[in-house]
C-alpha positions in Angstrom: -11.0 79.0 -25.8 -13.2 77.3 -28.4 -10.3 75.2 -29.4 -9.8 74.1 -25.8 -13.4 73.1 -25.4 -13.4 71.2 -28.7 -10.3 69.2 -27.6 -11.9 68.4 -24.3 -15.0 67.2 -26.0 -13.1 64.9 -28.4 -11.2 63.4 -25.4 -14.4 62.7 -23.6 -15.9 60.8 -26.5 -12.8 58.8 -27.5 -11.8 57.4 -24.0 -14.2 55.3 -21.9 -12.4 56.4 -18.8 -12.8 60.1 -19.5 -15.5 60.4 -16.8 -14.1 59.5 -13.4 -15.2 59.6 -9.8 -13.0 61.8 -7.7 -12.3 60.0 -4.5 -11.9 63.3 -2.7 -15.5 64.3 -3.3 -18.7 63.1 -1.7 -20.2 60.1 -3.3 -22.8 62.2 -5.1 -20.2 64.6 -6.7 -18.5 63.9 -10.0 -16.0 65.8 -12.1 -15.8 65.9 -15.9 -12.6 66.1 -18.0 -13.5 69.7 -18.8 -12.8 70.5 -15.2 -16.1 72.3 -14.3 -15.6 71.6 -10.6 -14.1 74.5 -8.6 -10.5 73.7 -7.6 -10.5 76.5 -5.1 -13.2 75.0 -3.0 -11.6 71.5 -3.2 -8.3 73.0 -2.0 -9.7 75.1 0.9 -12.3 72.7 2.1 -11.1 69.1 2.1 -13.7 66.5 1.9 -13.8 63.3 4.0 -12.6 60.3 2.1 -15.3 57.6 2.1 -14.1 54.1 3.0 -13.6 51.8 0.0 -16.4 49.3 -0.4 -15.6 45.9 1.1 -16.0 43.5 -1.9 -14.7 40.5 0.0 -17.3 38.1 1.3 -17.6 38.2 5.1 -18.0 35.0 7.0 -21.2 34.9 8.9 -21.4 33.8 12.6 -20.8 30.1 12.9 -19.4 29.9 9.3 -15.7 29.5 8.7 -14.0 32.0 6.5 -12.8 31.0 3.0 -9.2 29.7 3.4 -8.4 30.9 -0.1 -8.9 34.6 0.8 -6.1 35.6 3.2 -6.8 38.4 5.7 -4.1 41.1 6.0 -0.6 39.6 5.7 -1.7 36.1 6.8 -0.3 33.2 4.8 -2.8 30.4 4.0 -1.3 27.0 3.3 -3.5 24.4 1.7 -2.7 20.7 0.9 -4.0 17.2 1.0 -3.5 14.7 3.7 -0.3 12.7 3.7 -0.2 9.2 2.2 0.1 6.3 4.6 3.7 5.3 5.4 5.1 3.0 2.7 2.2 3.7 0.3 2.9 6.9 -1.5 0.6 5.8 -4.4 -2.4 5.0 -2.2 -5.0 6.7 -4.4 -3.8 5.0 -7.6 -3.4 1.7 -5.7 -6.9 1.9 -4.3 -8.4 2.5 -7.8 -6.4 -0.4 -9.2 -7.5 -2.6 -6.4 -11.2 -1.8 -7.1 -10.7 -2.6 -10.8 -8.8 -5.8 -10.0 -11.6 -6.9 -7.6 -14.2 -6.3 -10.2 -12.3 -8.3 -12.7 -11.7 -11.0 -10.1 -15.4 -11.3 -9.3 -16.5 -11.3 -13.0 -13.7 -13.5 -14.5 -11.0 -15.0 -12.3 -13.2 -16.3 -9.5 -15.7 -18.2 -11.8 -12.8 -19.7 -13.8 -11.0 -20.7 -10.5 -14.2 -22.4 -9.2 -14.6 -24.4 -12.5 -10.9 -25.3 -12.4 -11.1 -26.5 -8.8 -14.5 -28.3 -9.0 -14.5 -29.7 -12.6 -10.9 -30.3 -13.5 -9.6 -33.7 -12.5 -7.9 -33.3 -9.2 -4.9 -35.6 -9.9 -4.2 -33.7 -13.1 -4.6 -30.3 -11.4 -2.2 -31.3 -8.6 0.3 -32.7 -11.2 0.4 -29.4 -13.1 0.9 -27.5 -9.8 3.8 -29.8 -8.8 5.3 -29.6 -12.3 5.5 -25.8 -12.5 6.6 -25.5 -8.8 9.4 -28.0 -9.3 10.8 -25.9 -12.1 11.4 -23.1 -9.7 13.3 -25.2 -7.2 16.7 -24.1 -8.6 15.8 -20.5 -7.9 15.0 -21.5 -4.3 18.3 -23.3 -4.1 20.3 -20.3 -5.3 18.7 -17.9 -2.9 19.3 -20.2 0.1 23.0 -20.2 -0.9 22.9 -16.4 -1.2 21.4 -16.3 2.3 24.3 -18.5 3.6 22.0 -21.4 4.5 23.7 -24.4 2.8 21.6 -26.9 4.6 18.3 -25.6 3.3 19.9 -25.1 -0.1 21.0 -28.7 -0.5 17.6 -30.0 0.9 16.0 -28.0 -1.9 18.4 -29.4 -4.4 17.6 -32.9 -3.2 13.9 -32.2 -3.6 14.5 -31.1 -7.2 16.5 -34.2 -8.0 14.1 -36.7 -6.4 10.9 -35.1 -7.9 12.5 -34.7 -11.3 13.4 -38.4 -11.5 11.2 -40.5 -9.2 8.4 -38.0 -9.3 8.2 -38.1 -13.1 9.5 -34.6 -14.0 8.0 -33.2 -10.9 4.4 -34.2 -11.5 4.4 -36.1 -8.2 5.8 -34.5 -5.0 7.6 -37.6 -3.8 10.2 -35.8 -1.8 7.8 -34.5 0.9 6.8 -38.1 1.8 8.5 -40.8 3.7 11.4 -41.6 3.8 12.7 -38.2 2.4 10.6 -35.8 4.4 11.7 -32.7 2.4 8.9 -30.2 2.5 8.5 -27.5 -0.2 9.7 -24.1 0.7 9.3 -20.9 -1.2 12.2 -18.5 -1.6 13.4 -15.8 -4.0 15.5 -12.8 -4.6 13.1 -10.5 -2.9 13.6 -12.5 0.3 17.3 -12.4 -0.1 17.3 -8.6 -0.5 15.1 -8.3 2.6 17.4 -10.6 4.5 20.3 -8.2 3.9 18.3 -5.2 4.9 16.9 -3.8 1.6 13.6 -2.1 2.2 10.4 -3.0 0.6 10.0 0.2 -1.3 6.5 1.6 -2.1 3.5 -0.7 -1.9 1.9 -1.5 -5.3 -1.2 -3.0 -6.6 -0.6 -4.0 -10.2 -2.9 -5.5 -12.9 -2.2 -9.3 -13.4 0.1 -9.2 -10.3 -2.0 -7.9 -7.4 -0.5 -6.7 -4.1 3.3 -6.4 -4.1 6.1 -4.0 -3.4 8.8 -2.6 -5.6 11.4 -4.9 -4.0 9.1 -8.0 -4.4 8.1 -7.1 -7.9 11.7 -6.7 -9.2 12.8 -9.7 -7.3 10.0 -11.8 -8.8 11.0 -10.7 -12.3 14.5 -11.9 -11.8 13.2 -15.2 -10.4 11.0 -16.0 -13.4 13.8 -15.0 -15.7 16.4 -17.5 -14.4 15.1 -20.6 -16.1 14.4 -19.0 -19.5 17.8 -17.3 -19.4 19.8 -20.3 -18.2 18.0 -23.0 -20.4 16.3 -21.1 -23.2 13.6 -22.8 -25.2 11.0 -24.0 -24.5 11.0 -22.0 -21.2 11.7 -18.7 -23.0 8.6 -19.0 -25.2 5.0 -18.1 -24.6 4.0 -21.8 -24.9 5.5 -22.2 -21.4 5.0 -18.7 -19.9 1.2 -18.6 -20.5 0.3 -22.0 -19.0 2.7 -21.5 -16.1 1.2 -18.1 -15.2 -2.3 -19.3 -15.6 -1.9 -22.4 -13.5 0.0 -20.6 -10.7 -2.6 -17.8 -10.7 -5.5 -20.1 -10.4 -3.9 -22.2 -7.7 -3.1 -19.0 -5.8 -6.7 -17.9 -6.2 -8.0 -21.2 -4.9 -5.5 -21.4 -2.0 -6.4 -17.9 -0.7 -10.1 -17.8 -1.5 -11.2 -17.7 2.2 -8.5 -15.1 3.0 -9.7 -12.9 0.1 -13.3 -13.2 1.4 -12.1 -12.0 4.8 -10.3 -9.0 3.3 -13.3 -8.1 1.2 -15.5 -8.2 4.3 -13.4 -5.6 6.0 -14.6 -2.0 6.4 -11.7 -0.9 4.2 -10.6 -3.9 2.0 -7.8 -2.0 0.4 -6.2 -1.0 3.7 -6.7 -4.5 5.1 -5.0 -6.0 2.0 -2.1 -3.6 2.3 -1.5 -4.1 6.0 -1.8 -7.9 5.8 0.5 -8.1 2.8 3.2 -5.9 4.3 3.1 -7.6 7.7 3.2 -11.0 6.1 6.3 -10.1 4.2 7.9 -8.7 7.4 7.1 -12.0 9.1 8.7 -13.9 6.1 12.0 -11.9 6.5 11.9 -12.3 10.3 11.6 -16.0 9.9 14.7 -16.0 7.6 16.6 -14.3 10.4 15.3 -16.7 13.0 13.3 -14.0 14.7 9.6 -14.0 15.7 7.3 -11.7 13.7 6.3 -8.5 15.5 3.3 -9.0 17.7 1.3 -6.3 15.9 2.2 -7.7 12.5 0.8 -11.2 12.9 -1.7 -11.7 10.1 -4.2 -13.5 12.3 -4.2 -10.4 14.5 -4.6 -8.0 11.6 -7.7 -10.0 10.4 -9.2 -9.4 13.8 -9.5 -5.7 13.3 -12.9 -4.5 14.7 -13.7 -0.8 14.8 -10.0 0.1 14.6 -9.0 -2.0 17.6 -6.9 -5.2 17.4 -8.3 -8.1 19.4 -6.3 -11.0 20.7 -8.3 -13.5 18.7 -9.9 -13.5 15.2 -13.7 -13.0 15.2 -15.9 -15.9 14.4 -16.0 -16.6 10.7 -12.7 -15.0 9.9 -10.1 -17.4 8.7 -6.6 -16.2 9.6 -3.7 -16.6 7.2 -1.7 -19.7 7.9 1.6 -19.5 9.8 4.6 -19.0 7.6 6.2 -22.3 8.7 3.4 -24.4 7.2 4.2 -26.3 4.0 1.2 -24.9 2.1 2.2 -21.3 2.7 5.4 -19.3 2.3 7.9 -21.4 4.3 11.0 -19.4 4.7 12.5 -21.5 7.5 15.1 -20.7 10.1 18.8 -21.4 9.6 20.0 -25.0 9.4 19.3 -27.0 12.5 17.3 -24.2 14.2 13.6 -24.4 14.3 11.7 -21.2 13.6 10.8 -19.4 16.9 7.1 -19.4 17.7 5.2 -16.1 17.8 5.8 -14.1 20.9 3.0 -14.4 23.3 2.1 -11.1 24.8 -0.3 -10.3 27.7 -3.8 -9.2 26.8 -4.3 -5.5 26.2 -6.6 -5.3 29.1 -5.1 -6.7 32.3 -6.5 -7.3 35.7 -5.8 -4.6 38.2 -2.9 -5.5 40.3 -3.2 -5.5 44.1 -1.2 -2.8 45.8 2.1 -3.9 47.2 2.2 -4.0 51.1 4.3 -1.3 52.6 6.4 -3.9 54.4 7.4 -5.6 51.1 8.4 -2.4 49.4 12.1 -2.1 48.5 14.0 0.3 50.7 14.9 3.6 49.1 18.3 3.9 47.6 20.4 6.3 49.6 21.5 9.4 47.8 
């Protein structure tokens, strides 16, 4: 008996769980490992089992329960809102856009203003024409790929005239009388879109800006044609850096007012994305000799006011130029066919029509 008591005492001091609360006893009764409680009474007189304390926080009236604590067998599914269609990287793009805008305000815009105001205009225009003329063979090739030989040979004629009479392209002689050959932009991205290749995800890239996967890859091929076909000096940084700098500054100057309109929007990033994507849709539609979708016309998108699209841009907002103007992306219709004008649609709010007199109603069709 003493050995039994000694063993029980050793167990009670060596194990922290030696003293337990018996769930079959009242909350005030405890049993020891030595077993001093009377087993006969527990067997003959069962005690009520107290409910287990509820440790989970209860939602008060008017307060939603925690979605992370499921009740019973309920399955709680949590997740974030879906990204906008065509923009799976919206969060990353928005952050890159904010950084790009900060750099633009601090660096690019001041340099562009100095370049526009203080640089001699004839020299600035000559540099713009020179670098643009070097890309005319790319425009020519893509018009051929799009089965538009007329536009292709017009572009080839522009290149030949400006490269000779225009002094290596410094002067755009071809657009004047008697040639009347306007400048048109074209590239592999347009060719891919013409044959039904989708835009891919929308992207905002440093040093590139707004683009899509299709446009970015197509642009890389376009700028690689001349260095690959000719080699030096077009394959060296001595050409690449000045060409990129001049083209970027000219783009910044050309779209200054449009960028101001985008930045003035309630959500500049969304405005930029929608305007860019819809403009590119309009470019491809023009290649197919189709009018752009009514809800994708840039001048309508810039008229967004409290989420509603008006029929006219508000005062002070300068819409993007139409795609058939010479100063903007001019992806014209097939040879001999003028680009169709935008489709005019009725205003969203129409006057209430007068009821049709009963005498003028059409007779019912017999069954």
